[in-house]
N, C-alpha and C positions, 0 to 999 in steps of 0.2 A: 476735765471737760467744762466747757463755758455753760453756765446754767441757762442764760438768756438765749442760747443760740436757737435760731428759728422763731423766735417769739416776737410780736410787734408791740410797740407801746403808741398809743394814740397821743399825739402832740397837738394841742390847741393854741394857736397864737392868733394876735389881734392886730396886726399891722403888716403891711407888705414886706418891710425889710427885718422883721422881728426874728430873731434866732432863738433856738432853745439852749444855746450857750453851753456851760459846762455840764449841766443836767444831761442834755443830749448826747455830748460827747462821751461821759461817764457811763451811760446808759448803752451806747453803741461800744464802748471799750468792753463791757461785759457780756455783748454777743446779741443785745436786743437789736432790732431794726425799728427806724422811726417812722410812724404814718402822720406825716404833718397836714394839719388841715387849718384853714384861716376861713372862720365863720363870716367876718365883715367883709370877705372878698366873695362871698357865695358859696364856700365849700358847706357841705352837708356833714353833720356829724351821724356815726353809724346808729341804726336802730338798736343793735346790740353789741356787746364787747367779746362775744363768744371766739372772736378771730384774733382778739388782743389780751396781752398779758395784763394791761392795766392802761391808765392815762393820766396825763399832766396837764393842767390847764394854766397858762402863763398870765401874766400880766398885760396891761393895756392903758391906753390914755383915756378910755371911757370909764363910766361908774357903774356898778352893779345895779344902781338904782335908775339907769337910764331906761327909757321905754323903747328903744330901737328894737324892731322884730329879733335881731340875731342875739342880743342881749337877753332878752326874755325866754327866747328859743333854748339858748344853750343853758341858761339857769334852770330851765326846766328838764333838760336833757341828763342833768346830773342824777336823776333818779335812775338812770341805767347803771352806772357804776356801784350806786348804792344797794339797788336791789340784786344785781348780780354779785355783788361783793368783790369786784375787782379792784386792785390795788389802784387808788386815786390820791393825786397830790394836786392842791390848787395853790398857787403862788400869787400872792398879792390880790389882783382882780379875780384870779381863780378862787382863792380862799375867800374873798368876799362874795362870789356868786353862789359858793357852798353854803355860806352863812345864810344868805338870802333864801334859797332853797330849803334850809331847815328851820326856817321861820324866825330868824335872828335879824337884827339891823345893822346897816351899813350907813355911816355918817362920819361928818369931819367933827375935829375937836371942839368942844363947847367955847374955848378961848381962841379958835382959828388956828391952832398951832398944827405945822405939818412937820414930818419925817422927811428930810432929804438930805442924805450924807450918812455918816457913821453915827450910830447912837449905840449906848449900853443895853445889853440884854441880860436878863435874869432867869434862870432855868427855875421851874417849880420843882417840889419834891418829885412828882410824878414824872417830870422832863429829866431830873437827874438820874433816876432810876433807870430811864431808859437809855442814855449816853451822855457823854461829855459835851456842853454847849458852849459856843464862843461867847467872849465876853462884850465883844463889839460887832455888829452887824450892818449890811448897808441897806438903806431905806430910800424909797423913793415914792412917796403916797401923801395924798392930803385927806384920805378917809380911813377910818379904822371899822372894827366890827365887833358886836356884842358876842359872849360866848354862848353857842347855840345850846339848846336844852339837851342833855344827855352828854354833852362834849367833855372831854378831860382837857384842862390847860396845861401846856408844856412849858411855855416861856412868856414871860412878860416883860414890860418896861414902864418908864414912869408917864409919859404922857399918853401912849396907846396901850393899855395894859394887857390886852389879847394879841399876842405875837404868834403864837404857835398853838395848834390842839389837834387832838385826835378824836375821831368819832367813828363808833361802831366799831366794825372789825377791819375795815379796810381804808378809810378815808382820813386824810391828813390836810390841814392848812396850814400855811405860814405867811405872815405878813411883809417880811423881809426877803431881800434878793441876795442869794448865794450864787446864782447861775452866771454872773455877768463875768466874761473874760475881759482881759485890760482893753482890748479894742471897744468891746461893748461899752465898758464905762467911760471911755473917752468920748464915744458918740453920745452918750446920755448927757455927758457935761455939756458938750457942744450944744445939742439940740433942745436940752432941758434949761438953759441958763435962766429963762424967765422965772423960774420958780426960786431961784436962789435969794431973791427979795421978800419971799413969804416969811411970815413969824416963824422961828424955829429953824428955818432952813440953813445950811452952811453953804459956804462960798465954794466954788468950784475946785479951788486949790487944795481944798480940806479933803474932797472927796478922793483925788488922787494921791494926795499925801497920806491920807488914812490908809488906803490900799497897801502901801508899802509896809505898814506896821501890822495890820490885822486881818489881811486878806487871807494869809498862809493857813492861820487857824479856822477861818471860814471855809476853805476849800476842804480841808480835812473833815470838818463837821459834815459838809455836804456827802462826801464819799461814805461815812459811816450812815448817815440818815437814809439815802437812797438804798443803801443795801437793807435797812430795817423796812423801808417803805415797799420795795418791789422783790426783796428777797432774791436778787439776780445774782448773788455771789460777788458783788462788787470789791474788788482788792486792789486798788490802785495806789502805789507809793507816793505821796506828794513830799516834795523836797522844797527847800526853801527858795530855789530857783526855777522851780517847774511852773509853765504857765500854759493853758490851752488857748489856742485861737479860735474864734468863733467861726462857726460853719457859714459859708458862703450862701447868702439868702437866695431863694429861688425868685427870678423876676416875677411880678404879678402886676396886675393892674392897680392903681393907687386909689387909696382913700384918704379922706381928710383925716388931719393931725391936730390933736387937740393936747397934746403932751408927749410924755416918753414911759414907755414900759414894755 
C-alpha cells in the first residue's frame, strides 16, 4: 500500500516557469498529490493545512529580506505548518524565509562570495546520525542564513556554514538544490549565466560536468531525506543512468525575473 495515497502536499513556487522537479516527482511516486501555488502570481496560501499532509517552499530570485507583500505574507504564513506540526521543507529561499520567521538573519557573505555551482558539504554529528549525506551539492545563491535559536545544524560548508537544519518536530531547511533534473539545470545555466562572474561562482561548464560526477549521490540522498521529512514510504531505486524529467510547467501570467531559482 502506498502511504501517501490520497494525501496532498502543498508546493509553493515563485516563478511562472518554476517546477518542483525531482522533489515533486518523488512525492508523486509515493502516492502524494501536489497542490501547487505561486504567491507572486496571486495564489493564496491556505489558512490551515488540515487538508494537506505537509508543505514544501522552493527557491526563487527574490530575497527573504524583500518587503514585497507576498514575501512578507508568505514568511508570516509559516506559522501555520509550525503550529499544526505538519511536515515542512524549505529549500533555499524557502529555508531563508523559515529562518526569518524564526527570528534569524538572512544576508550575503561578508566577503561578497556566492555559491553558484558544486561545493563540498560536511554533515555534523547530528546530521550523520540521521542519514548519509553527499560530499558535493549543487548551489545557486547569493545569501545565506544564521542558525535559528533552538534549531539543530545538520550540514555545513566553508563559506556558508549553515547548509541544513531541523527545527521543532516538523520543520527542515536546506540551502542547496537536490531537486534539479538535467533539463532544469540546463535552463538555470542558460538563464543564470550573469551570475557566473560573481566572486566564488563556477563557470557553466562545471555545473553540467559536475552533475555527471556527483548527481547520483545527491539523488539518492534526496530519496532518503524526503522519506524522513514526509514519512511517505518513498522507496525509489536510483541507478547510475536514472534521470527524471521536469514536470511541464503550467502556463501562468508573467512576473519579472531577477535571477534563477
